C-alpha positions in Angstrom: 33.7 17.5 5.1 34.0 21.1 6.2 31.9 21.2 9.3 33.6 23.5 11.8 33.2 27.2 12.2 36.5 29.0 11.7 37.6 30.3 15.0 37.8 34.0 15.7 39.4 34.9 19.0 37.8 38.4 19.0 34.3 36.9 19.0 32.7 36.3 22.4 30.0 34.1 20.8 32.0 31.5 19.1 29.9 28.8 20.7 26.7 29.9 19.0 28.5 30.2 15.7 29.7 26.6 16.0 26.2 25.4 16.9 24.7 27.3 13.9 27.4 25.8 11.6 26.5 22.3 12.8 22.8 23.0 12.4 23.4 24.1 8.8 25.3 20.9 8.1 22.6 18.8 9.6 20.0 20.5 7.4 21.9 19.5 4.3 24.4 22.3 3.4 27.9 20.9 3.6 30.2 23.9 3.2 30.9 26.2 6.2 29.8 29.8 5.6 32.1 32.7 6.1 32.6 34.4 9.4 30.7 37.5 8.2 27.7 35.3 7.1 27.7 33.5 10.4 27.6 36.8 12.3 24.8 38.0 10.1 22.8 34.8 10.7 23.4 35.2 14.4 22.1 38.7 14.3 19.0 37.6 12.5 18.3 34.9 15.0 19.1 37.2 18.0 16.7 39.9 16.7 13.9 37.4 16.1 14.1 35.6 19.4 14.4 38.8 21.4 11.4 40.2 19.6 9.4 37.1 20.7 10.7 37.5 24.3 9.5 41.2 24.4 6.1 40.1 23.3 6.0 37.3 25.9 7.2 39.7 28.6 4.3 42.0 27.7 1.8 39.1 28.1 3.3 38.0 31.4 3.3 41.6 32.7 -0.4 42.0 31.7 -1.4 39.0 33.8 0.7 40.3 36.8 3.5 37.7 36.7 7.2 38.1 37.0 7.9 34.9 35.1 7.5 34.1 31.4 5.8 30.7 31.3 5.2 28.3 28.5 1.7 29.6 28.1 3.0 32.9 26.9 4.9 31.2 24.1 1.9 29.1 23.2 -0.3 32.2 23.0 2.2 33.8 20.6 2.1 30.6 18.4 -1.6 30.2 18.5 -2.1 31.5 14.9 0.6 29.3 13.4 -1.0 25.8 13.6 1.9 23.9 11.9 4.6 25.3 14.2 2.3 24.8 17.2 1.9 21.1 16.3 5.7 20.7 15.9 6.3 22.3 19.3 3.7 20.1 21.0 5.3 17.0 19.4 8.7 18.1 20.7 7.4 18.6 24.2 5.6 15.3 24.1 8.8 13.6 23.2 10.6 15.2 26.1 7.9 13.9 28.4 8.3 10.4 27.0 12.1 10.5 27.5 11.7 11.9 31.0 9.3 9.1 31.9 11.7 6.5 30.5 14.6 7.9 32.5 12.5 8.0 35.6 11.5 4.3 35.2 15.1 3.3 34.6 16.2 5.4 37.7 19.6 6.4 36.4 22.1 7.8 38.9 22.0 11.6 39.5 24.0 13.6 37.0 24.5 10.7 34.6 24.4 11.0 30.9 21.0 9.5 30.7 19.5 12.6 32.4 20.9 14.7 29.6 18.9 12.9 26.8 16.8 15.2 24.7 15.0 14.8 21.5 16.2 16.7 18.5 13.8 18.7 16.4 14.2 16.1 13.6 13.2 13.1 15.9 9.8 14.3 17.0 7.6 12.0 14.9 5.1 10.8 17.4 1.3 10.9 17.9 0.6 14.0 20.0 -2.7 12.6 21.1 -1.3 9.7 23.0 1.1 11.4 25.4 -0.1 12.6 28.8 3.2 14.2 30.2 3.2 17.4 32.1 4.4 19.5 29.1 1.8 18.2 26.7 -0.9 18.4 29.4 0.0 22.0 29.9 -0.5 22.7 26.2 -3.8 20.9 26.1 -5.1 22.7 29.3 -4.0 26.1 28.0 -5.6 25.7 24.6 -8.8 24.2 26.2 -9.1 27.4 28.3 -8.4 29.6 25.4 -10.3 27.8 22.6 -14.0 28.6 22.0 -14.4 26.8 18.6 -12.3 23.7 19.1 -9.8 24.7 16.4 -6.8 25.1 18.7 -7.6 21.8 20.6 -7.7 20.0 17.2 -4.2 21.2 16.4 -2.9 19.6 19.6 -4.9 16.4 19.6 -4.9 15.5 15.9 -2.3 14.9 13.2 -2.3 17.7 10.6 -0.4 17.6 7.3 3.0 19.3 7.4 4.3 19.3 3.8 7.2 21.5 4.5 8.6 19.2 7.2 7.9 16.2 5.0 9.9 17.7 2.1 12.7 18.5 4.5 12.8 14.9 5.6 12.8 13.7 2.0 15.8 15.9 1.3 17.7 14.7 4.3 16.9 11.1 3.5 18.3 11.5 0.0 21.5 12.9 1.5 21.8 10.1 4.0 21.4 7.4 1.3 24.5 8.7 -0.4 26.8 8.9 2.6 29.4 6.3 3.6 29.5 5.1 7.2 32.2 7.6 8.4 30.5 10.6 6.9 27.1 9.5 8.1 28.3 9.3 11.7 29.6 12.9 11.5 26.5 14.1 9.7 24.2 12.3 12.2 25.9 14.1 15.0 25.4 17.4 13.3 21.7 16.7 12.9 21.4 16.5 16.7 22.8 20.0 17.2 20.6 22.3 19.2 20.6 25.0 21.9 19.4 22.6 24.5 21.2 20.3 26.9 24.4 21.9 28.4 24.1 25.0 26.1 20.7 26.0 27.7 22.3 28.4 30.3 24.5 30.0 27.6 21.5 30.3 25.3 19.4 31.9 28.0 22.1 34.5 28.8 22.6 35.2 25.1 19.0 35.9 24.4 18.2 37.9 27.5 21.4 40.0 28.0 20.7 43.7 28.0 17.1 43.1 26.8 15.6 45.0 29.7 12.5 42.8 30.2 10.9 42.7 33.6 10.0 39.0 33.5 12.4 36.1 33.2 11.6 32.9 31.2 11.2 29.7 33.2 12.6 26.3 32.1 9.6 25.3 30.0 9.6 28.6 28.1 13.4 28.3 27.5 12.8 24.7 26.2 10.2 26.1 23.8 12.5 28.9 22.6 15.4 26.5 22.0 13.2 24.4 19.7 11.7 27.5 18.0 15.3 28.8 17.4 16.2 25.6 15.6 13.0 25.7 13.5 13.9 29.3 12.5 17.3 28.2 11.2 15.6 25.3 9.4 13.1 27.6 7.8 15.9 29.9 6.7 17.8 27.1 5.1 14.6 25.9 3.3 14.0 29.5 2.0 17.7 29.8 0.9 17.3 26.7 -1.2 14.2 28.3 -2.9 16.2 31.4 -3.6 18.9 29.3 -5.2 16.2 27.6 -7.3 15.0 30.9 -8.5 18.6 32.0 -9.2 19.0 29.0 -11.5 15.8 29.5 -13.3 15.7 31.0 -16.8 14.3 34.5 -16.7 13.4 34.2 -20.4 11.2 31.2 -19.7 8.1 32.1 -17.7 7.3 28.4 -17.1 10.7 27.6 -15.4 9.2 27.8 -11.9 6.4 25.6 -13.0 8.9 23.0 -14.3 10.7 23.1 -10.9 8.0 23.3 -8.3 8.9 24.0 -4.7 8.0 20.5 -3.4 10.1 18.8 -6.1 13.1 21.0 -6.0 15.4 18.8 -3.9 14.5 15.6 -5.8 15.0 17.3 -9.1 18.4 18.6 -8.0 19.4 15.1 -6.9 18.5 13.7 -10.3 20.5 16.3 -12.1 23.5 15.6 -9.9 23.2 11.9 -10.4 23.3 12.4 -14.1 26.4 14.5 -13.8 28.1 11.8 -11.7 27.5 9.2 -14.4 29.1 11.5 -17.0 32.2 12.8 -15.2 32.9 9.7 -13.1 33.8 9.5 -9.4 36.1 11.9 -7.8 36.5 13.6 -4.4 34.6 16.7 -5.5 31.9 14.8 -7.3 31.4 12.5 -4.3 30.9 15.6 -2.2 28.3 17.0 -4.5 26.5 13.7 -4.8 26.2 13.4 -1.0 25.4 17.0 -0.4 23.5 18.5 -3.4 23.5 21.9 -1.7 27.2 22.1 -1.0 27.6 25.8 -1.8 28.0 27.9 1.4 25.3 30.2 2.5 26.1 33.8 1.6 25.0 37.1 3.2 23.2 38.1 0.0 21.1 35.0 0.2 20.1 35.7 3.8 19.2 39.3 2.9 17.1 38.1 0.0 15.3 35.5 2.2 14.5 38.2 4.8 13.3 40.6 2.2 10.9 38.0 0.8 9.8 36.9 4.3 8.8 40.4 5.4 7.3 41.4 2.0 3.5 41.6 2.3 1.9 38.6 0.5 -1.4 40.3 0.0 -1.8 42.5 -3.2 -3.4 45.1 -0.8 -0.3 45.0 1.5 2.0 47.0 -0.7 2.3 50.7 0.1 1.0 50.3 3.6 2.9 50.9 6.8 3.5 47.9 9.1 4.3 48.4 12.8 7.0 46.3 14.5 4.3 44.8 16.8 2.2 43.4 14.0 5.2 42.2 11.9 5.6 38.5 11.5 8.7 36.8 12.9 10.6 33.6 12.3 10.1 32.5 15.9 6.3 32.9 16.5 
């Protein structure tokens, strides 16, 4: 399994390329991208997260503070209900783990203090946790909300079809792995910018940014989660681009035959049929376990970003969009 990023001694950010490579593996794409592709992916993430930091800095400055708090990040996310719900689940899980570690009273500096939920493990009821992070989210939305819509996002469980489809895809991959490969893949699924990488991540996203306010620990925790979600969203969209690439341009019903929600299961069925025809081999076993084994390319990333920033409304074409109002992958 090709999981590692090929080293480049001239790069000062090899650590982030390695983390991104493991994230991509954990999201179901087995083959390591090229160095150029990883640099381009890093540039995309860097630009998106710095844009979110600039907006948060403007909000913090407007309220007369020198610190970017978690409330600024929540305010930027307020219109994205699904991503807000995912973030609150993640923070609630961190509260639960912190409470468990406090009850167990581990020794200072031990490995138990470093436990942190991964973005793929936050399947909890957000309405049943009363930790300081989740309480901060509820208090902030209660002070901001006038219709009860934002509080409903925090306190109730809304449908998240994109995340459910992502889990289904990963579950199909896990069912085809042997024990050795599953251990390696499971470790890749836990890849994040948190834990010991948090100081490096903070320095990476704020270096030479020129903002007056600095993010506190809660804001950094939120941004590490949102950075992972941005990579996961990019991978999901890359798989959709590949689906469109395989579709028959002469058949206008191709995309109807391969709907977005059924793409991964359809691809798995096709590969299973191929396995039964050609027999078992090293290459076929790799494709069976990882149906999306082709490495991510720079062209695919460019196409994803083009689609992401293309106005979806029929009245949006031909209009000028300022950078302030432009949607981002982070918020």
